C-alpha positions as CSV (number, residue, x, y, z in Angstrom):
1,M,-0.1,0.1,0.0
2,R,1.5,3.5,-1.1
3,I,0.7,5.5,2.2
4,F,1.2,9.3,3.0
5,V,0.1,11.6,5.8
6,A,-1.7,14.9,4.8
7,V,-4.2,17.6,5.3
8,F,-7.0,18.0,3.0
9,P,-8.6,21.5,2.7
10,P,-12.4,21.8,2.7
11,S,-13.8,21.2,-1.0
12,D,-14.8,24.8,-1.6
13,V,-11.0,25.7,-1.0
14,R,-9.9,22.8,-3.2
15,Q,-12.3,23.7,-6.0
16,A,-11.3,27.4,-6.0
17,L,-7.8,26.6,-6.1
18,F,-8.3,24.1,-9.1
19,H,-10.4,26.8,-11.0
20,A,-7.7,29.4,-10.4
21,A,-5.0,27.2,-11.7
22,R,-7.0,26.4,-14.7
23,D,-7.2,30.0,-15.5
24,L,-3.4,30.4,-15.5
25,P,-2.0,31.1,-18.9
26,A,0.5,28.2,-18.6
27,S,-2.1,25.8,-17.5
28,K,-2.2,24.1,-20.9
29,D,1.3,22.9,-20.1
30,F,0.3,21.0,-17.0
31,R,-1.8,17.8,-16.2
32,L,-4.0,19.4,-13.4
33,I,-4.9,17.5,-10.6
34,G,-8.5,17.1,-9.7
35,P,-9.8,19.2,-6.8
36,E,-10.8,16.1,-4.9
37,K,-7.1,15.2,-4.6
38,L,-5.7,18.4,-3.7
39,H,-3.9,18.2,-0.3
40,L,-0.8,19.2,1.8
41,T,1.4,16.4,2.1
42,L,3.1,16.2,5.4
43,K,5.1,12.8,4.9
44,F,5.2,10.3,2.1
45,L,5.6,6.9,3.6
46,D,5.8,5.0,0.2
47,N,4.9,1.4,0.1
48,V,3.7,-0.1,3.5
49,A,2.8,-3.6,4.3
50,E,-0.7,-4.1,5.3
51,D,0.7,-5.9,8.5
52,D,2.6,-2.7,9.2
53,L,-0.5,-0.4,9.0
54,R,-1.2,-0.7,12.7
55,R,2.2,0.0,13.7
56,V,1.9,3.4,11.7
57,T,-1.6,4.3,13.4
58,R,-0.2,3.6,16.7
59,A,2.9,5.8,16.2
60,L,0.8,8.6,15.0
61,G,-1.7,8.4,17.7
62,P,0.0,11.0,20.0
63,L,-0.8,13.6,17.2
64,R,-4.1,14.1,18.7
65,E,-2.7,15.5,21.9
66,R,0.3,17.4,20.5
67,H,-1.3,20.2,18.4
68,E,-4.3,22.5,18.4
69,P,-6.3,23.6,15.2
70,F,-4.8,26.5,13.4
71,E,-5.7,28.6,10.5
72,V,-4.0,28.5,7.2
73,S,-4.2,30.9,4.1
74,T,-2.9,30.1,0.6
75,S,-0.6,32.6,-1.2
76,H,0.8,32.5,-4.6
77,F,1.4,30.0,-7.4
78,G,4.9,28.6,-7.6
79,A,6.7,25.8,-9.4
80,F,9.3,23.2,-8.7
81,P,12.2,23.3,-9.5
82,S,11.7,26.8,-10.6
83,E,9.1,29.1,-12.3
84,R,11.5,29.0,-15.6
85,R,11.9,25.3,-15.6
86,A,8.6,24.3,-14.1
87,R,7.8,20.6,-13.6
88,I,5.4,20.9,-10.7
89,L,2.8,23.7,-10.3
90,W,1.8,24.5,-6.8
91,A,0.0,26.9,-4.5
92,G,2.0,28.1,-1.5
93,V,0.9,28.5,2.1
94,E,1.1,31.9,3.9
95,E,-0.4,31.9,7.3
96,G,0.0,28.5,9.1
97,S,3.1,27.5,7.3
98,E,4.9,27.4,10.6
99,S,2.2,25.4,12.1
100,L,2.1,22.9,9.2
101,G,6.0,22.6,9.7
102,A,5.5,21.9,13.5
103,V,3.0,19.1,12.4
104,A,5.2,17.7,9.8
105,Q,8.1,17.7,12.4
106,T,5.9,15.7,14.9
107,V,4.9,13.2,12.1
108,E,8.7,12.7,11.3
109,D,9.5,12.3,15.3
110,L,6.8,9.8,15.8
111,L,7.4,7.7,12.7
112,E,11.0,7.5,13.0
113,P,11.0,5.2,15.9
114,A,8.7,3.0,14.0
115,G,11.3,2.4,11.2
116,F,10.3,5.3,8.8
117,G,13.3,7.3,7.8
118,R,13.4,11.0,8.1
119,E,12.8,13.4,5.2
120,E,16.1,14.9,4.3
121,R,14.7,18.1,2.5
122,P,13.0,20.8,4.6
123,Y,9.5,21.0,4.8
124,V,7.9,23.4,2.3
125,P,4.1,23.5,2.7
126,H,2.3,23.6,-0.8
127,L,-0.5,22.1,-2.6
128,T,0.4,20.3,-5.7
129,L,-1.9,21.5,-8.4
130,G,-0.5,19.8,-11.6
131,R,2.6,18.4,-13.3
132,T,4.0,19.1,-16.8
133,R,2.7,17.1,-19.8
134,G,6.3,16.0,-20.4
135,R,8.5,19.0,-21.2
136,Q,9.3,21.7,-18.8
137,A,7.1,24.7,-18.7
138,K,7.5,28.2,-17.7
139,L,5.3,30.0,-15.1
140,E,6.7,33.4,-15.5
141,D,4.6,36.2,-15.8
142,A,1.6,34.5,-14.5
143,N,-1.1,37.3,-14.0
144,V,-3.3,35.1,-12.2
145,S,-3.1,34.7,-8.4
146,P,-4.9,32.2,-6.4
147,P,-7.9,33.7,-4.4
148,A,-7.1,34.5,-0.7
149,L,-8.4,31.3,0.7
150,R,-8.5,30.6,4.5
151,F,-9.3,27.3,6.3
152,T,-8.8,25.6,9.7
153,V,-6.6,22.6,10.0
154,S,-8.0,20.6,12.9
155,G,-6.1,17.3,12.2
156,V,-4.3,15.1,9.6
157,E,-5.2,12.0,7.8
158,L,-3.4,8.9,6.8
159,V,-4.0,8.1,3.2
160,E,-3.6,5.3,0.5
161,S,-2.8,6.0,-3.0
162,A,-4.0,3.4,-5.2
163,P,-3.3,3.2,-8.8
164,G,-6.3,2.2,-11.1
165,A,-7.8,2.5,-14.6
166,G,-9.2,5.9,-14.0
167,G,-6.0,7.1,-12.3
168,V,-4.9,7.3,-8.6
169,T,-7.6,7.0,-6.1
170,Y,-7.1,8.3,-2.5
171,S,-8.8,6.5,0.5
172,V,-8.6,7.8,4.1
173,L,-7.4,5.2,6.3
174,E,-7.5,7.0,9.5
175,T,-7.9,10.6,10.9
176,F,-6.1,12.2,13.5
177,S,-8.1,15.1,14.9
178,F,-6.6,17.6,17.1
């Protein structure tokens, strides 16, 4: 099972981000992710055996007591690795980025003793909106900004990513409410 830990914004936020990304002049160069799949990844665990899933959920249990709900606001569009050589289109996070970083750090701290290696790159909270259709794209001179969106993060979810005939399907396995 391909597993990750994430925060899913409310449906109206995901819809608004999807529509704003679709209005970007460069959107034709990207394969946009459907609004139902837009999320903030905190940690990607990759393949986890079904027998090990209980160990993961037990390890993440203390999340419920270690954090309080907090507000998040979206910021600008960006691209990895850069706007001139874009491969991944994303929407950034302004307010709440430090709190998301703290939750991501807690996830790392809880999962390391359970046998999951720490992420080496620094955590950069973002919502992936699309990937290029092959070649690199340019996101420079994007005149469209995502709408100013706010939402409350009141927990995280353990999610399975399963490939299928219609693309990848996400299934929430466990919710860890704050």
